[in-house]
MOPAC internal coordinates of N, CA, C and O (Angstrom, degrees):
PM7 1SCF
backbone

  N    0.0000 0     0.00 0     0.00 0    0    0    0
  C    1.4466 1     0.00 0     0.00 0    1    0    0
  C    1.5238 1   109.08 1     0.00 0    2    1    0
  O    1.2310 1   120.71 1   -20.68 1    3    2    1
  N    1.2798 1   116.25 1   159.32 1    3    2    1
  C    1.4635 1   121.24 1  -175.19 1    5    3    2
  C    1.5296 1   111.28 1   -78.27 1    6    5    3
  O    1.2310 1   121.28 1   -16.22 1    7    6    5
  N    1.3338 1   115.16 1   163.78 1    7    6    5
  C    1.4660 1   120.34 1   177.68 1    9    7    6
  C    1.5301 1   110.30 1   -64.02 1   10    9    7
  O    1.2310 1   120.02 1   150.52 1   11   10    9
  N    1.3401 1   117.56 1   -29.48 1   11   10    9
  C    1.4609 1   120.30 1   178.18 1   13   11   10
  C    1.5273 1   110.99 1   -66.06 1   14   13   11
  O    1.2310 1   120.65 1   138.37 1   15   14   13
  N    1.3193 1   116.37 1   -41.63 1   15   14   13
  C    1.4646 1   120.42 1   179.71 1   17   15   14
  C    1.5300 1   109.89 1   -67.15 1   18   17   15
  O    1.2310 1   120.55 1   133.39 1   19   18   17
  N    1.3247 1   116.56 1   -46.61 1   19   18   17
  C    1.4678 1   120.23 1   178.11 1   21   19   18
  C    1.5217 1   110.79 1   -60.24 1   22   21   19
  O    1.2310 1   120.43 1   135.39 1   23   22   21
  N    1.3261 1   116.78 1   -44.61 1   23   22   21
  C    1.4614 1   121.41 1  -179.33 1   25   23   22
  C    1.5231 1   110.80 1   -62.02 1   26   25   23
  O    1.2310 1   120.49 1   138.96 1   27   26   25
  N    1.3182 1   116.67 1   -41.04 1   27   26   25
  C    1.4596 1   120.13 1   178.14 1   29   27   26
  C    1.5185 1   112.06 1   -64.46 1   30   29   27
  O    1.2310 1   120.69 1   144.94 1   31   30   29
  N    1.3221 1   116.28 1   -35.06 1   31   30   29
  C    1.4552 1   120.94 1  -179.74 1   33   31   30
  C    1.5236 1   111.63 1   -66.68 1   34   33   31
  O    1.2310 1   120.44 1   138.39 1   35   34   33
  N    1.3142 1   116.76 1   -41.61 1   35   34   33
  C    1.4729 1   119.51 1  -177.31 1   37   35   34
  C    1.5198 1   113.63 1   -99.02 1   38   37   35
  O    1.2310 1   120.23 1   175.89 1   39   38   37
  N    1.3375 1   117.17 1    -4.11 1   39   38   37
  C    1.4596 1   121.30 1   174.48 1   41   39   38
  C    1.5109 1   114.91 1    77.26 1   42   41   39
  O    1.2310 1   120.42 1  -138.98 1   43   42   41
  N    1.3545 1   116.81 1    41.02 1   43   42   41
  C    1.4613 1   120.72 1   176.63 1   45   43   42
  C    1.5247 1   109.38 1  -130.06 1   46   45   43
  O    1.2310 1   120.99 1    -9.02 1   47   46   45
  N    1.3144 1   115.72 1   170.98 1   47   46   45
  C    1.4564 1   121.66 1   177.19 1   49   47   46
  C    1.5360 1   109.12 1   -71.12 1   50   49   47
  O    1.2310 1   119.33 1   -40.84 1   51   50   49
  N    1.3337 1   118.88 1   139.16 1   51   50   49
  C    1.4663 1   121.20 1   178.77 1   53   51   50
  C    1.5251 1   113.87 1   -56.84 1   54   53   51
  O    1.2310 1   119.86 1   152.89 1   55   54   53
  N    1.3152 1   117.88 1   -27.11 1   55   54   53
  C    1.4684 1   120.78 1   178.09 1   57   55   54
  C    1.5288 1   110.46 1   -61.66 1   58   57   55
  O    1.2310 1   120.40 1   143.52 1   59   58   57
  N    1.3157 1   116.85 1   -36.48 1   59   58   57
  C    1.4619 1   120.78 1   178.66 1   61   59   58
  C    1.5254 1   109.76 1   -64.52 1   62   61   59
  O    1.2310 1   120.63 1   135.40 1   63   62   61
  N    1.3165 1   116.41 1   -44.60 1   63   62   61
  C    1.4669 1   120.58 1   178.91 1   65   63   62
  C    1.5264 1   110.03 1   -61.76 1   66   65   63
  O    1.2310 1   120.35 1   135.09 1   67   66   65
  N    1.3282 1   116.94 1   -44.91 1   67   66   65
  C    1.4710 1   119.76 1  -179.74 1   69   67   66
  C    1.5291 1   111.15 1   -63.52 1   70   69   67
  O    1.2310 1   120.41 1   140.68 1   71   70   69
  N    1.3122 1   116.82 1   -39.32 1   71   70   69
  C    1.4684 1   120.49 1   178.74 1   73   71   70
  C    1.5280 1   110.69 1   -63.42 1   74   73   71
  O    1.2310 1   120.60 1   133.46 1   75   74   73
  N    1.3277 1   116.46 1   -46.54 1   75   74   73
  C    1.4635 1   120.24 1   179.45 1   77   75   74
  C    1.5232 1   111.31 1   -64.83 1   78   77   75
  O    1.2310 1   120.20 1   138.96 1   79   78   77
  N    1.3207 1   117.23 1   -41.04 1   79   78   77
  C    1.4670 1   120.68 1   177.87 1   81   79   78
  C    1.5247 1   110.63 1   -62.28 1   82   81   79
  O    1.2310 1   120.44 1   140.90 1   83   82   81
  N    1.3345 1   116.76 1   -39.10 1   83   82   81
  C    1.4626 1   120.59 1   177.58 1   85   83   82
  C    1.5216 1   111.28 1   -61.61 1   86   85   83
  O    1.2310 1   120.47 1   138.76 1   87   86   85
  N    1.3141 1   116.70 1   -41.24 1   87   86   85
  C    1.4648 1   120.60 1   178.41 1   89   87   86
  C    1.5233 1   110.68 1   -66.77 1   90   89   87
  O    1.2310 1   120.65 1   140.68 1   91   90   89
  N    1.3221 1   116.37 1   -39.32 1   91   90   89
  C    1.4645 1   119.58 1   178.57 1   93   91   90
  C    1.5294 1   111.13 1   -69.50 1   94   93   91
  O    1.2310 1   120.58 1   147.57 1   95   94   93
  N    1.3170 1   116.50 1   -32.43 1   95   94   93
  C    1.4671 1   120.09 1   175.29 1   97   95   94
  C    1.5208 1   109.87 1   -65.46 1   98   97   95
  O    1.2310 1   120.51 1   134.07 1   99   98   97
  N    1.3234 1   116.63 1   -45.93 1   99   98   97
  C    1.4646 1   120.81 1   179.14 1  101   99   98
  C    1.5249 1   111.60 1   -60.94 1  102  101   99
  O    1.2310 1   120.27 1   148.95 1  103  102  101
  N    1.3233 1   117.09 1   -31.05 1  103  102  101
  C    1.4605 1   121.62 1   179.44 1  105  103  102
  C    1.5264 1   112.18 1   -83.46 1  106  105  103
  O    1.2310 1   120.43 1   177.48 1  107  106  105
  N    1.3378 1   116.78 1    -2.52 1  107  106  105
  C    1.4592 1   119.98 1   178.90 1  109  107  106
  C    1.5119 1   114.76 1    79.79 1  110  109  107
  O    1.2310 1   120.29 1  -159.01 1  111  110  109
  N    1.3350 1   117.04 1    20.99 1  111  110  109
  C    1.4643 1   120.50 1  -179.60 1  113  111  110
  C    1.5231 1   112.94 1   -92.00 1  114  113  111
  O    1.2310 1   120.63 1   148.77 1  115  114  113
  N    1.3324 1   116.41 1   -31.23 1  115  114  113
  C    1.4693 1   120.66 1   178.87 1  117  115  114
  C    1.5204 1   109.43 1  -132.42 1  118  117  115
  O    1.2310 1   121.91 1   -19.76 1  119  118  117
  N    1.3154 1   113.95 1   160.24 1  119  118  117
  C    1.4636 1   121.28 1   174.90 1  121  119  118
  C    1.5220 1   107.54 1  -117.64 1  122  121  119
  O    1.2310 1   120.60 1   -46.04 1  123  122  121
  N    1.3154 1   116.46 1   133.96 1  123  122  121
  C    1.4582 1   121.31 1   177.37 1  125  123  122
  C    1.5221 1   108.75 1  -129.27 1  126  125  123
  O    1.2310 1   121.63 1   -19.99 1  127  126  125
  N    1.3333 1   114.49 1   160.01 1  127  126  125
  C    1.4649 1   120.58 1   175.11 1  129  127  126
  C    1.5174 1   107.53 1  -126.98 1  130  129  127
  O    1.2310 1   121.01 1   -49.50 1  131  130  129
  N    1.3224 1   115.68 1   130.50 1  131  130  129
  C    1.4548 1   121.29 1  -179.55 1  133  131  130
  C    1.5272 1   110.02 1   -57.40 1  134  133  131
  O    1.2310 1   121.28 1   -50.38 1  135  134  133
  N    1.3284 1   115.16 1   129.62 1  135  134  133
  C    1.4535 1   120.92 1   177.91 1  137  135  134
  C    1.5253 1   114.43 1    84.27 1  138  137  135
  O    1.2310 1   120.37 1   173.70 1  139  138  137
  N    1.3323 1   116.89 1    -6.30 1  139  138  137
  C    1.4627 1   120.83 1   179.38 1  141  139  138
  C    1.5285 1   108.06 1  -110.57 1  142  141  139
  O    1.2310 1   120.18 1   -59.36 1  143  142  141
  N    1.3503 1   117.26 1   120.64 1  143  142  141
  C    1.4621 1   119.07 1  -178.70 1  145  143  142
  C    1.5240 1   111.67 1   -64.43 1  146  145  143
  O    1.2310 1   121.33 1   -34.83 1  147  146  145
  N    1.3025 1   115.06 1   145.17 1  147  146  145
  C    1.4532 1   120.29 1   174.52 1  149  147  146
  C    1.5119 1   113.40 1    95.07 1  150  149  147
  O    1.2310 1   121.83 1    -3.34 1  151  150  149
  N    1.3007 1   114.11 1   176.66 1  151  150  149
  C    1.4570 1   122.11 1   179.95 1  153  151  150
  C    1.5167 1   107.76 1  -147.60 1  154  153  151
  O    1.2310 1   121.10 1   -21.23 1  155  154  153
  N    1.3175 1   115.50 1   158.77 1  155  154  153
  C    1.4600 1   120.48 1   173.69 1  157  155  154
  C    1.5253 1   107.70 1  -120.04 1  158  157  155
  O    1.2310 1   121.15 1   -28.20 1  159  158  157
  N    1.3093 1   115.41 1   151.80 1  159  158  157
  C    1.4554 1   119.41 1   178.59 1  161  159  158
  C    1.5197 1   109.46 1   -71.64 1  162  161  159
  O    1.2310 1   120.95 1   -38.37 1  163  162  161
  N    1.3153 1   115.79 1   141.63 1  163  162  161
  C    1.4573 1   121.02 1   179.97 1  165  163  162
  C    1.5311 1   111.34 1   -85.14 1  166  165  163
  O    1.2310 1   120.72 1   163.90 1  167  166  165
  N    1.3215 1   116.23 1   -16.10 1  167  166  165
  C    1.4638 1   122.34 1   178.58 1  169  167  166
  C    1.5220 1   108.23 1  -137.74 1  170  169  167
  O    1.2310 1   119.98 1   -17.50 1  171  170  169
  N    1.3172 1   117.64 1   162.50 1  171  170  169
  C    1.4730 1   119.72 1   176.05 1  173  171  170
  C    1.5313 1   111.26 1   -61.78 1  174  173  171
  O    1.2310 1   120.96 1   -26.75 1  175  174  173
  N    1.3276 1   115.77 1   153.25 1  175  174  173
  C    1.4706 1   122.19 1   179.20 1  177  175  174
  C    1.5280 1   112.32 1   -51.23 1  178  177  175
  O    1.2310 1   120.89 1   142.58 1  179  178  177
  N    1.3209 1   115.90 1   -37.42 1  179  178  177
  C    1.4621 1   120.96 1  -176.96 1  181  179  178
  C    1.5283 1   112.39 1   -71.99 1  182  181  179
  O    1.2310 1   120.08 1   166.03 1  183  182  181
  N    1.3238 1   117.45 1   -13.97 1  183  182  181
  C    1.4640 1   121.96 1  -176.32 1  185  183  182
  C    1.5273 1   113.03 1  -103.57 1  186  185  183
  O    1.2310 1   120.22 1  -175.82 1  187  186  185
  N    1.3294 1   117.18 1     4.18 1  187  186  185
  C    1.4633 1   121.42 1   178.31 1  189  187  186
  C    1.5238 1   107.76 1  -116.96 1  190  189  187
  O    1.2310 1   120.83 1   -59.76 1  191  190  189
  N    1.3236 1   116.03 1   120.24 1  191  190  189
  C    1.4651 1   119.91 1   178.92 1  193  191  190
  C    1.5245 1   110.09 1   -97.68 1  194  193  191
  O    1.2310 1   121.50 1   -15.91 1  195  194  193
  N    1.3116 1   114.74 1   164.09 1  195  194  193
  C    1.4603 1   118.93 1   175.16 1  197  195  194
  C    1.5232 1   110.48 1   -64.67 1  198  197  195
  O    1.2310 1   120.12 1   152.88 1  199  198  197
  N    1.3255 1   117.37 1   -27.12 1  199  198  197
  C    1.4642 1   120.00 1   175.77 1  201  199  198
  C    1.5293 1   110.21 1   -67.13 1  202  201  199
  O    1.2310 1   119.95 1   141.45 1  203  202  201
  N    1.3328 1   117.70 1   -38.55 1  203  202  201
  C    1.4630 1   120.52 1   176.23 1  205  203  202
  C    1.5273 1   110.27 1   -57.39 1  206  205  203
  O    1.2310 1   121.10 1   135.51 1  207  206  205
  N    1.3286 1   115.50 1   -44.49 1  207  206  205
  C    1.4626 1   120.49 1  -179.15 1  209  207  206
  C    1.5296 1   110.25 1   -69.25 1  210  209  207
  O    1.2310 1   120.33 1   135.06 1  211  210  209
  N    1.3179 1   116.97 1   -44.94 1  211  210  209
  C    1.4591 1   121.40 1   178.35 1  213  211  210
  C    1.5223 1   110.65 1   -56.13 1  214  213  211
  O    1.2310 1   120.82 1   131.35 1  215  214  213
  N    1.3322 1   116.04 1   -48.65 1  215  214  213
  C    1.4645 1   120.06 1   179.94 1  217  215  214
  C    1.5252 1   111.58 1   -62.37 1  218  217  215
  O    1.2310 1   120.40 1   144.70 1  219  218  217
  N    1.3287 1   116.84 1   -35.30 1  219  218  217
  C    1.4652 1   120.80 1  -178.71 1  221  219  218
  C    1.5254 1   112.10 1   -69.88 1  222  221  219
  O    1.2310 1   120.10 1   139.76 1  223  222  221
  N    1.3185 1   117.41 1   -40.24 1  223  222  221
  C    1.4639 1   119.97 1  -172.16 1  225  223  222
  C    1.5225 1   113.72 1  -103.13 1  226  225  223
  O    1.2310 1   120.10 1   175.51 1  227  226  225
  N    1.3323 1   117.41 1    -4.49 1  227  226  225
  C    1.4641 1   120.45 1   179.49 1  229  227  226
  C    1.5225 1   108.80 1   -53.36 1  230  229  227
  O    1.2310 1   121.04 1   -39.90 1  231  230  229
  N    1.2975 1   115.62 1   140.10 1  231  230  229
  C    1.4512 1   121.29 1  -173.65 1  233  231  230
  C    1.5237 1   113.25 1   -75.36 1  234  233  231
  O    1.2310 1   120.20 1  -178.49 1  235  234  233
  N    1.2972 1   117.23 1     1.51 1  235  234  233
  C    1.4559 1   120.61 1  -179.65 1  237  235  234
  C    1.5072 1   110.72 1    94.69 1  238  237  235
  O    1.2310 1   121.48 1   -23.83 1  239  238  237
  N    1.3056 1   114.77 1   156.17 1  239  238  237
  C    1.4515 1   118.63 1  -179.01 1  241  239  238
  C    1.5087 1   111.12 1    78.83 1  242  241  239
  O    1.2310 1   121.57 1    13.17 1  243  242  241
  N    1.2988 1   114.61 1  -166.83 1  243  242  241
  C    1.4555 1   121.04 1  -178.34 1  245  243  242
  C    1.5193 1   110.33 1   -82.47 1  246  245  243
  O    1.2310 1   121.19 1   -26.97 1  247  246  245
  N    1.3066 1   115.32 1   153.03 1  247  246  245
  C    1.4576 1   120.84 1   179.01 1  249  247  246
  C    1.5265 1   110.76 1   -61.88 1  250  249  247
  O    1.2310 1   120.92 1   136.12 1  251  250  249
  N    1.3212 1   115.85 1   -43.88 1  251  250  249
  C    1.4577 1   121.32 1   178.71 1  253  251  250
  C    1.5170 1   107.72 1  -109.01 1  254  253  251
  O    1.2310 1   120.42 1   -55.14 1  255  254  253
  N    1.3079 1   116.80 1   124.86 1  255  254  253
  C    1.4633 1   118.86 1   178.81 1  257  255  254
  C    1.5193 1   110.03 1   -98.62 1  258  257  255
  O    1.2310 1   122.10 1   -33.68 1  259  258  257
  N    1.2972 1   113.59 1   146.32 1  259  258  257
  C    1.4586 1   121.10 1   179.81 1  261  259  258
  C    1.5251 1   107.39 1  -121.07 1  262  261  259
  O    1.2310 1   120.55 1   -41.09 1  263  262  261
  N    1.3079 1   116.56 1   138.91 1  263  262  261
  C    1.4643 1   120.99 1   177.58 1  265  263  262
  C    1.5241 1   108.39 1   -52.96 1  266  265  263
  O    1.2310 1   120.16 1   -52.47 1  267  266  265
  N    1.3195 1   117.30 1   127.53 1  267  266  265
  C    1.4629 1   120.11 1  -171.80 1  269  267  266
  C    1.5262 1   115.16 1   -91.47 1  270  269  267
  O    1.2310 1   119.74 1  -175.70 1  271  270  269
  N    1.3250 1   118.10 1     4.30 1  271  270  269
  C    1.4640 1   119.08 1   179.19 1  273  271  270
  C    1.5296 1   111.52 1  -136.32 1  274  273  271
  O    1.2310 1   120.13 1  -120.24 1  275  274  273
  N    1.3343 1   117.35 1    59.76 1  275  274  273
  C    1.4647 1   117.66 1   176.97 1  277  275  274
  C    1.5254 1   109.83 1   -71.88 1  278  277  275
  O    1.2310 1   121.00 1   -15.79 1  279  278  277
  N    1.3057 1   115.69 1   164.21 1  279  278  277
  C    1.4587 1   121.49 1  -179.22 1  281  279  278
  C    1.5344 1   109.46 1   -73.24 1  282  281  279
  O    1.2310 1   119.74 1   -67.93 1  283  282  281
  N    1.3283 1   118.11 1   112.07 1  283  282  281
  C    1.4670 1   120.42 1  -177.54 1  285  283  282
  C    1.5374 1   113.27 1   -70.50 1  286  285  283
  O    1.2310 1   120.00 1   165.26 1  287  286  285
  N    1.3145 1   117.61 1   -14.74 1  287  286  285
  C    1.4682 1   121.11 1   178.71 1  289  287  286
  C    1.5305 1   111.90 1   -86.45 1  290  289  287
  O    1.2310 1   120.77 1   173.96 1  291  290  289
  N    1.3070 1   116.14 1    -6.04 1  291  290  289
  C    1.4731 1   121.45 1   179.22 1  293  291  290
  C    1.5306 1   108.09 1   -98.74 1  294  293  291
  O    1.2310 1   120.42 1   -43.39 1  295  294  293
  N    1.3140 1   116.81 1   136.61 1  295  294  293
  C    1.4711 1   120.36 1  -179.25 1  297  295  294
  C    1.5335 1   111.22 1   -59.85 1  298  297  295
  O    1.2310 1   120.14 1   141.16 1  299  298  297
  N    1.3181 1   117.34 1   -38.84 1  299  298  297
  C    1.4607 1   120.51 1   178.54 1  301  299  298
  C    1.5242 1   109.66 1   -72.61 1  302  301  299
  O    1.2310 1   120.17 1   129.50 1  303  302  301
  N    1.3246 1   117.28 1   -50.50 1  303  302  301
  C    1.4586 1   121.54 1  -178.55 1  305  303  302
  C    1.5159 1   112.90 1   -58.44 1  306  305  303
  O    1.2310 1   120.15 1   141.87 1  307  306  305
  N    1.3163 1   117.33 1   -38.13 1  307  306  305
  C    1.4630 1   121.32 1  -178.05 1  309  307  306
  C    1.5221 1   112.67 1   -70.94 1  310  309  307
  O    1.2310 1   119.94 1   159.53 1  311  310  309
  N    1.3213 1   117.73 1   -20.47 1  311  310  309
  C    1.4644 1   121.01 1  -172.91 1  313  311  310
  C    1.5247 1   115.10 1  -121.31 1  314  313  311
  O    1.2310 1   120.35 1   170.77 1  315  314  313
  N    1.3216 1   116.93 1    -9.23 1  315  314  313
  C    1.4657 1   119.63 1  -172.47 1  317  315  314
  C    1.5246 1   112.58 1   -64.50 1  318  317  315
  O    1.2310 1   119.60 1   141.63 1  319  318  317
  N    1.3204 1   118.37 1   -38.37 1  319  318  317
  C    1.4562 1   119.89 1  -177.49 1  321  319  318
  C    1.5206 1   112.13 1   -62.19 1  322  321  319
  O    1.2310 1   120.36 1   129.77 1  323  322  321
  N    1.3090 1   116.91 1   -50.23 1  323  322  321
  C    1.4690 1   120.11 1  -179.53 1  325  323  322
  C    1.5212 1   111.26 1   -61.66 1  326  325  323
  O    1.2310 1   120.91 1   141.30 1  327  326  325
  N    1.3257 1   115.86 1   -38.70 1  327  326  325
  C    1.4571 1   119.77 1  -179.83 1  329  327  326
  C    1.5179 1   111.42 1   -66.78 1  330  329  327
  O    1.2310 1   120.39 1   129.25 1  331  330  329
  N    1.3261 1   116.85 1   -50.75 1  331  330  329
  C    1.4638 1   120.38 1  -178.51 1  333  331  330
  C    1.5199 1   112.56 1   -67.53 1  334  333  331
  O    1.2310 1   120.03 1   142.91 1  335  334  333
  N    1.3287 1   117.55 1   -37.09 1  335  334  333
  C    1.4631 1   119.85 1  -179.60 1  337  335  334
  C    1.5176 1   111.64 1   -57.36 1  338  337  335
  O    1.2310 1   120.41 1   140.38 1  339  338  337
  N    1.3192 1   116.82 1   -39.62 1  339  338  337
  C    1.4636 1   120.44 1   179.35 1  341  339  338
  C    1.5285 1   110.33 1   -61.42 1  342  341  339
  O    1.2310 1   120.36 1   134.75 1  343  342  341
  N    1.3274 1   116.91 1   -45.25 1  343  342  341
  C    1.4647 1   120.63 1  -179.85 1  345  343  342
  C    1.5241 1   111.05 1   -70.46 1  346  345  343
  O    1.2310 1   120.31 1   138.02 1  347  346  345
  N    1.3187 1   117.02 1   -41.98 1  347  346  345
  C    1.4587 1   120.83 1  -179.66 1  349  347  346
  C    1.5223 1   111.63 1   -66.24 1  350  349  347
  O    1.2310 1   119.90 1   141.15 1  351  350  349
  N    1.3298 1   117.79 1   -38.85 1  351  350  349
  C    1.4643 1   120.69 1   177.53 1  353  351  350
  C    1.5242 1   110.70 1   -61.68 1  354  353  351
  O    1.2310 1   120.78 1   138.98 1  355  354  353
  N    1.3164 1   116.11 1   -41.02 1  355  354  353
  C    1.4598 1   120.83 1   178.31 1  357  355  354
  C    1.5285 1   111.04 1   -63.99 1  358  357  355
  O    1.2310 1   120.38 1   137.02 1  359  358  357
  N    1.3267 1   116.87 1   -42.98 1  359  358  357
  C    1.4645 1   121.48 1   179.29 1  361  359  358
  C    1.5259 1   110.85 1   -64.99 1  362  361  359
  O    1.2310 1   120.10 1   138.58 1  363  362  361
  N    1.3285 1   117.41 1   -41.42 1  363  362  361
  C    1.4614 1   121.07 1   179.98 1  365  363  362
  C    1.5218 1   110.69 1   -66.19 1  366  365  363
  O    1.2310 1   120.00 1   139.92 1  367  366  365
  N    1.3112 1   117.60 1   -40.08 1  367  366  365
  C    1.4624 1   121.53 1   177.34 1  369  367  366
  C    1.5235 1   110.36 1   -61.61 1  370  369  367
  O    1.2310 1   120.39 1   136.01 1  371  370  369
  N    1.3259 1   116.86 1   -43.99 1  371  370  369
  C    1.4663 1   120.85 1   179.40 1  373  371  370
  C    1.5325 1   111.07 1   -64.14 1  374  373  371
  O    1.2310 1   120.53 1   137.73 1  375  374  373
  N    1.3289 1   116.59 1   -42.27 1  375  374  373
  C    1.4587 1   120.68 1   178.82 1  377  375  374
  C    1.5235 1   110.17 1   -60.38 1  378  377  375
  O    1.2310 1   120.43 1   131.15 1  379  378  377
  N    1.3266 1   116.79 1   -48.85 1  379  378  377
  C    1.4584 1   120.41 1  -177.38 1  381  379  378
  C    1.5265 1   111.42 1   -65.57 1  382  381  379
  O    1.2310 1   120.38 1   142.42 1  383  382  381
  N    1.3063 1   116.88 1   -37.58 1  383  382  381
  C    1.4728 1   120.26 1   176.93 1  385  383  382
  C    1.5299 1   109.60 1   -61.25 1  386  385  383
  O    1.2310 1   120.52 1   136.19 1  387  386  385
  N    1.3218 1   116.61 1   -43.81 1  387  386  385
  C    1.4636 1   121.06 1   179.51 1  389  387  386
  C    1.5313 1   111.52 1   -64.91 1  390  389  387
  O    1.2310 1   120.36 1   134.44 1  391  390  389
  N    1.3311 1   116.93 1   -45.56 1  391  390  389
  C    1.4644 1   120.94 1  -179.87 1  393  391  390
  C    1.5311 1   111.79 1   -63.53 1  394  393  391
  O    1.2310 1   120.22 1   148.98 1  395  394  393
  N    1.3181 1   117.18 1   -31.02 1  395  394  393
  C    1.4622 1   120.62 1  -178.64 1  397  395  394
  C    1.5253 1   112.68 1   -69.59 1  398  397  395
  O    1.2310 1   120.37 1   163.18 1  399  398  397
  N    1.3186 1   116.90 1   -16.82 1  399  398  397
  C    1.4678 1   121.75 1  -177.95 1  401  399  398
  C    1.5276 1   113.24 1   -92.70 1  402  401  399
  O    1.2310 1   120.25 1   174.16 1  403  402  401
  N    1.3304 1   117.12 1    -5.84 1  403  402  401
  C    1.4601 1   121.08 1  -176.37 1  405  403  402
  C    1.5242 1   109.31 1  -114.00 1  406  405  403
  O    1.2310 1   120.61 1   -53.91 1  407  406  405
  N    1.3378 1   116.44 1   126.09 1  407  406  405
  C    1.4562 1   120.47 1   178.54 1  409  407  406
  C    1.5274 1   110.36 1   -99.21 1  410  409  407
  O    1.2310 1   121.33 1   -14.48 1  411  410  409
  N    1.3000 1   115.06 1   165.52 1  411  410  409
  C    1.4678 1   120.07 1   175.38 1  413  411  410
  C    1.5306 1   109.08 1   -62.32 1  414  413  411
  O    1.2310 1   120.07 1   147.83 1  415  414  413
  N    1.3293 1   117.47 1   -32.17 1  415  414  413
  C    1.4708 1   120.71 1   176.21 1  417  415  414
  C    1.5189 1   110.51 1   -61.94 1  418  417  415
  O    1.2310 1   120.11 1   139.04 1  419  418  417
  N    1.3383 1   117.39 1   -40.96 1  419  418  417
  C    1.4683 1   120.98 1   177.15 1  421  419  418
  C    1.5269 1   110.68 1   -60.36 1  422  421  419
  O    1.2310 1   120.89 1   135.68 1  423  422  421
  N    1.3170 1   115.91 1   -44.32 1  423  422  421
  C    1.4665 1   120.84 1  -179.85 1  425  423  422
  C    1.5245 1   110.17 1   -64.01 1  426  425  423
  O    1.2310 1   120.33 1   135.12 1  427  426  425
  N    1.3351 1   116.98 1   -44.88 1  427  426  425
  C    1.4670 1   121.11 1  -179.55 1  429  427  426
  C    1.5284 1   110.95 1   -61.96 1  430  429  427
  O    1.2310 1   120.38 1   138.60 1  431  430  429
  N    1.3299 1   116.88 1   -41.40 1  431  430  429
  C    1.4655 1   120.34 1   178.66 1  433  431  430
  C    1.5205 1   111.47 1   -64.12 1  434  433  431
  O    1.2310 1   120.52 1   136.75 1  435  434  433
  N    1.3272 1   116.61 1   -43.25 1  435  434  433
  C    1.4517 1   120.02 1   179.99 1  437  435  434
  C    1.5269 1   111.09 1   -67.03 1  438  437  435
  O    1.2310 1   120.89 1   139.91 1  439  438  437
  N    1.3230 1   115.90 1   -40.09 1  439  438  437
  C    1.4607 1   119.95 1   177.93 1  441  439  438
  C    1.5273 1   111.00 1   -62.03 1  442  441  439
  O    1.2310 1   120.67 1   135.97 1  443  442  441
  N    1.3279 1   116.32 1   -44.03 1  443  442  441
  C    1.4749 1   120.16 1   178.58 1  445  443  442
  C    1.5231 1   110.72 1   -62.43 1  446  445  443
  O    1.2310 1   120.51 1   138.93 1  447  446  445
  N    1.3288 1   116.63 1   -41.07 1  447  446  445
  C    1.4598 1   120.89 1   179.12 1  449  447  446
  C    1.5267 1   111.15 1   -62.93 1  450  449  447
  O    1.2310 1   120.83 1   135.13 1  451  450  449
  N    1.3347 1   116.01 1   -44.87 1  451  450  449
  C    1.4644 1   119.49 1  -179.99 1  453  451  450
  C    1.5265 1   111.99 1   -67.55 1  454  453  451
  O    1.2310 1   120.75 1   141.64 1  455  454  453
  N    1.3355 1   116.17 1   -38.36 1  455  454  453
  C    1.4650 1   119.33 1   178.18 1  457  455  454
  C    1.5302 1   110.59 1   -64.03 1  458  457  455
  O    1.2310 1   121.07 1   138.87 1  459  458  457
  N    1.3210 1   115.57 1   -41.13 1  459  458  457
  C    1.4629 1   119.66 1   178.72 1  461  459  458
  C    1.5230 1   110.68 1   -64.51 1  462  461  459
  O    1.2310 1   120.44 1   137.30 1  463  462  461
  N    1.3338 1   116.76 1   -42.70 1  463  462  461
  C    1.4718 1   120.77 1   178.49 1  465  463  462
  C    1.5293 1   110.15 1   -64.76 1  466  465  463
  O    1.2310 1   120.28 1   140.02 1  467  466  465
  N    1.3215 1   117.07 1   -39.98 1  467  466  465
  C    1.4624 1   120.41 1   178.20 1  469  467  466
  C    1.5121 1   112.33 1   -64.51 1  470  469  467
  O    1.2310 1   120.52 1   140.56 1  471  470  469
  N    1.3313 1   116.62 1   -39.44 1  471  470  469
  C    1.4653 1   121.12 1   177.55 1  473  471  470
  C    1.5191 1   110.22 1   -65.45 1  474  473  471
  O    1.2310 1   120.22 1   139.82 1  475  474  473
  N    1.3250 1   117.19 1   -40.18 1  475  474  473
  C    1.4683 1   121.17 1   178.93 1  477  475  474
  C    1.5236 1   109.96 1   -64.25 1  478  477  475
  O    1.2310 1   120.54 1   141.28 1  479  478  477
  N    1.3253 1   116.57 1   -38.72 1  479  478  477
  C    1.4718 1   120.55 1   179.54 1  481  479  478
  C    1.5184 1   111.29 1   -70.52 1  482  481  479
  O    1.2310 1   120.09 1   152.43 1  483  482  481
  N    1.3410 1   117.43 1   -27.57 1  483  482  481
  C    1.4602 1   120.74 1  -179.87 1  485  483  482
  C    1.5212 1   111.73 1   -76.81 1  486  485  483
  O    1.2310 1   120.66 1   157.67 1  487  486  485
  N    1.3256 1   116.35 1   -22.33 1  487  486  485
  C    1.4860 1   120.52 1  -178.41 1  489  487  486
  C    1.4843 1   113.16 1   -76.62 1  490  489  487
  O    1.2310 1   120.10 1   180.00 1  491  490  489

């Protein structure tokens, strides 16, 4: 399906979808053809984890950013970065560990289950 259709489904601008698809293409997760709408997966659903996607589309840098110019003469400012980095590193490790356990197949199965339940509730 086209980036316009995907964008309409999730409620974002198609440029965002195209940008993310480009990053996923560069990471080897999808295959696209210039001038042809849509993309195909480069690997089976079961072989792509949410961590693969996260790593592909991450905006760069650290997940949690810390102000890089705190006041060094302040006891809090002089120490806040080292303190927060330890906690943020732990949180990022936990997030990535969790994402590595979920495949696109898992997401597709859950989505299908929820859609089916929603349709049953609508009847």
